[in-house]
Each structure stands twice: as structure tokens, then as C-alpha cells.
C-alpha positions in Angstrom: -0.1 0.1 0.1 1.4 3.4 -1.0 1.1 6.1 1.9 1.1 9.7 0.7 2.2 12.1 3.1 1.5 15.9 3.8 3.8 18.2 5.6 2.3 17.7 9.2 4.0 15.7 11.9 1.2 13.1 12.2 1.3 11.9 8.4 5.2 12.3 8.4 5.2 9.6 11.2 3.1 7.4 8.9 4.9 8.1 5.6 7.7 5.5 5.8 7.1 1.8 5.3 9.6 -0.6 5.7 11.2 -2.4 3.0 13.5 -5.4 3.1 15.1 -3.7 0.1 16.7 -4.0 -3.2 19.1 -2.5 -5.8 16.9 -0.8 -8.7 18.7 0.8 -11.7 22.1 -0.6 -10.7 24.8 -2.8 -12.1 26.9 -5.8 -10.8 29.7 -4.5 -8.6 33.3 -5.5 -9.4 33.5 -9.0 -7.4 34.9 -8.4 -3.8 35.3 -4.6 -4.3 33.2 -4.0 -1.6 34.7 -6.4 1.1 32.6 -5.0 4.0 29.6 -6.2 2.6 27.5 -8.8 4.5 24.4 -10.9 3.5 22.1 -11.7 6.5 19.5 -14.6 6.3 17.0 -14.0 8.9 15.2 -16.8 10.5 11.9 -15.6 11.8 9.8 -17.1 14.7 7.2 -18.2 12.1 9.7 -20.3 10.4 10.2 -17.9 7.3 13.6 -17.1 6.0 13.9 -13.5 4.7 17.2 -11.5 3.9 18.7 -8.1 4.9 22.1 -6.6 4.0 24.6 -5.5 6.5 28.3 -4.2 6.7 31.4 -5.2 8.8 32.3 -3.0 11.5 35.1 -4.9 12.7 36.0 -8.6 13.2 33.3 -8.9 16.0 30.3 -7.0 14.7 28.1 -6.3 11.8 25.8 -3.1 11.4 22.5 -3.6 9.9 18.9 -2.0 10.4 16.9 -2.6 13.5 13.8 -3.7 11.5 15.9 -6.7 10.3 15.5 -8.2 13.7 15.1 -12.0 13.8 15.1 -15.2 16.0 18.5 -16.1 14.7 20.8 -15.2 11.7 23.1 -16.7 9.1 25.8 -14.4 8.1 27.6 -14.5 4.9 30.9 -12.9 4.9 33.2 -12.4 1.7 30.4 -13.2 -0.6 29.8 -11.9 -4.2 27.8 -14.3 -6.0 25.1 -16.3 -3.9 25.4 -19.3 -6.4 29.5 -19.4 -5.7 30.1 -19.7 -2.0 33.6 -21.2 -2.2 35.7 -19.6 0.5 32.4 -17.7 1.8 32.4 -17.6 5.5 29.3 -18.5 7.3 28.5 -17.4 11.0 25.5 -18.5 12.8 24.2 -16.0 15.3 21.5 -16.2 18.0 19.0 -13.4 18.1 20.1 -12.5 21.7 23.3 -11.3 20.1 21.3 -8.2 18.2 21.5 -4.8 20.1 19.0 -2.1 18.9 20.1 1.5 19.0 18.4 3.3 21.6 15.1 5.1 20.7 14.4 2.8 17.8 11.0 3.4 16.6 9.2 0.5 14.5 6.5 3.3 13.4 8.5 5.9 11.7 11.8 3.7 11.8 13.7 6.6 13.6 17.3 5.1 14.8 16.8 2.2 12.5 20.1 0.6 13.3 21.3 -2.4 15.0 24.8 -3.8 15.9 24.9 -7.7 15.6 27.7 -9.3 17.5 29.3 -12.2 15.6 29.5 -15.7 17.4 33.0 -15.7 16.4 35.5 -13.4 15.1 35.4 -12.7 11.4 38.6 -14.0 9.4 39.8 -10.7 7.8 41.3 -11.1 4.4 41.1 -9.4 0.9 37.6 -10.4 0.7 36.4 -9.6 4.2 37.4 -6.3 5.5 35.6 -3.9 7.8 34.6 -0.2 6.6 35.2 3.2 8.6 32.4 5.1 9.9 31.7 8.7 9.1 32.8 10.8 11.9 30.4 13.6 12.1 27.6 15.4 10.6 28.2 19.1 9.7 24.8 19.6 8.3 25.7 19.4 4.7 24.6 16.3 2.6 27.3 13.8 1.8 28.2 13.8 -1.9 29.0 10.8 -4.3 27.3 8.3 -2.6 26.6 4.3 -3.5 24.5 1.8 -2.1 24.9 -2.0 -2.7 23.0 -5.2 -1.9 21.7 -8.6 -3.0 17.9 -7.3 -2.9 15.4 -7.6 -5.6 16.0 -5.8 -9.0 13.6 -4.4 -11.5 12.3 -8.0 -12.5 11.2 -8.6 -8.7 13.8 -11.2 -8.1 16.6 -11.3 -5.6 20.0 -10.8 -7.3 22.5 -13.5 -6.9 25.4 -11.1 -7.7 26.2 -8.0 -5.5 24.8 -5.0 -7.3 25.4 -1.4 -6.6 24.0 2.0 -7.9 24.8 5.7 -7.2 22.3 7.9 -5.4 22.2 11.7 -4.7 20.9 12.9 -1.2 18.3 15.5 -1.1 16.8 17.8 1.3 13.5 16.5 1.9 11.1 17.7 4.6 10.0 14.3 5.3 13.6 13.1 6.2 14.5 16.4 7.9 11.7 15.6 10.4 12.8 12.2 11.2 16.6 13.0 11.2 17.6 11.0 8.3 19.4 11.2 4.9 17.2 10.8 1.8 17.4 10.0 -1.9 15.0 10.2 -4.6 14.5 8.8 -8.2 14.6 5.6 -9.7 18.0 4.4 -8.6 17.3 3.2 -5.0 17.2 0.2 -2.8 14.2 -2.3 -2.7 13.2 -5.7 -1.1 16.3 -7.4 0.4 18.6 -4.6 0.8 17.5 -3.1 4.1 20.6 -2.6 6.7 23.2 -1.9 4.0 25.4 1.1 4.0 25.1 4.4 2.4 28.9 4.9 1.4 30.0 8.3 0.3 32.8 10.6 -0.9 35.6 9.4 1.3 34.8 5.7 1.3 33.1 5.9 4.7 29.7 4.5 5.6 27.4 7.7 6.5 24.1 5.7 6.6 22.2 2.6 7.1 19.3 1.6 4.5 16.1 2.1 6.2 12.5 2.6 5.0 10.9 4.3 2.1 7.9 6.5 1.4 6.2 8.1 -1.3 6.1 11.8 -2.5 2.4 13.1 -3.4 3.4 12.6 -7.2 4.1 8.8 -6.5 7.8 9.2 -6.7 9.8 7.2 -4.0 11.8 8.6 -1.0 14.5 6.4 0.3 15.5 7.0 3.9 19.0 6.2 5.6 19.8 6.5 9.5 22.5 8.7 9.9 25.6 6.9 11.3 27.4 10.0 12.7 24.3 10.4 15.2 25.1 7.1 16.7 28.6 6.9 16.9 28.6 7.3 20.7 26.0 4.6 21.1 28.1 2.2 18.8 31.1 2.8 21.0 29.3 2.4 24.1 27.7 -1.3 22.8 31.1 -2.3 21.8 32.7 -1.4 25.2 30.2 -3.3 27.1 30.1 -6.5 25.0 32.6 -9.3 25.5 34.7 -11.2 23.2 32.8 -13.6 20.8 32.4 -17.3 22.2 33.0 -20.8 21.2 30.8 -21.0 17.7 32.9 -21.7 14.9 33.2 -20.1 11.4 32.3 -22.7 8.9 33.9 -22.2 5.3 31.8 -24.3 3.1 33.0 -25.3 -0.5 29.7 -25.3 -2.4 28.7 -28.3 -4.7 26.5 -28.4 -7.7 23.6 -29.4 -5.8 23.4 -26.1 -3.9 23.7 -24.1 -7.2 19.9 -23.9 -7.5 17.9 -22.3 -4.7 15.0 -20.2 -3.7 15.3 -17.2 -1.5 12.1 -15.7 -0.1 11.7 -11.9 -0.3 10.6 -9.9 2.6 
């Protein structure tokens, strides 16, 4: 359902609707050119499996969106093509290892960010590397921004390969009132890309793909949770949590029988 907004607080709160997200209007990324990217398989309490994206903060933590909560997770590190998982690291993570940012609102998706503590340290290499976070928000919009993910494309199907697309941030009153970055236009995320990073000018992560809404003319507004606003909370969570426990990373060579799979969109 499309929900239109008027410039009032009540309708602004109701304007955003959650997406699992996807890359629309993009192209395949150079394999492993974005080694911080993480695919999350979400295991829901109703038995369904859905997908979100995330990105590696360090060898212990992944950042994703708070709306990507689940009973448990399977984390894919070093992935480019879902159908070719040779050398990909798989980490099973329980839901108790998910830590939401303070003030998360599931209605208007304010503070839509979550830290996911890996059950064991990621093995860093040329295909698995963390990304630096933007330090501060000086009030100006970041330039030359890119989003990436494995979500649905124009054909409505989840992508097997990591896709990316450039987006331009805009001043939109809807996002100003919810303290988010916004982009508009046909190039955007869609189902399956929620939780992925907004990476801008200096190669740092500035935002987390959150929710989308609609302008009165029917065009899409995409919102991103501002990372600079949560730097202190991220440091606080990292400081309170202990080192990973005994679960082991499994690196699984994929046989031919695994090359055909069905992934459910959100």
C-alpha cells in the first residue's frame, strides 16, 4: 500500500513503510570490491526466512537495520555471488546477539540501526574487511554516495550477484523531520537491501538503508539512518560486550547441488 504524506507531524510519522530492500537501476559490482558487505539470512519465529544486508564494523560486529530483527541469523562474509560460495565464511548468530540502537521506533523507523555481535571473529582477508564510519555530521549532505546489496531488482527477483548504484541525497522535509538522509528517484534500494550501508565521498559509511515512502506525485523517497548521530552509542555497545564465544566459522565449498536455490523476499 502506498501512503502519501502531507507536511504535518502525524502524517510524516506514518509516511515511511519498511522494505527489506533491493538495488533498482544498478549494475553488478566488481567482485569483492566492497569487502565490507554482508548478507544476512533472517530466521523468523514463524519459520520463514528473509534477507537483509549489513556491513562489517570490525572482526566482532556487523551493523544492519533494527527492522532486520529475527530469532537467529546466518551471516555470509566475503560473498559476491550467492550461487558460488566457495571460501565464503558462514556464521550462525542467535537473536540475543542483536543490539538495537536506543530510541528505535518501528512506526517511523527513527534510529533504525542495530549491532549484530558475531558468534566468532570474522577472518579478515582481501575479501572480508571492515569499513570506517563517518565521524560527524556538519549539516551538509554527503556527496558521491553509493548503495549496494543482493536485494530484488527491476524484475522483482533477488539478485545472486552483489549490485551497486549511485544515489544523490536530497533535502526532503520528510527526512528532516525524522533526522535521516534521503534520496529520491528511480535508482534506489528495494526488497532485500535493508541494513546495507550508504557509502559516500571518502569511502566511509554515512548511513544505513532504512525505509521508503512516497511523495504526493508517487515518486519514491528512500531514507537512511545517520551513522554520525550514533557513533557514541556504537562505541558504548562495543565497550560493554565481551569477546566472541565458542561458535566456529564454517567455510563451506559449494557443490553443484547447492547451485539452485530459492530465496524468499521480505
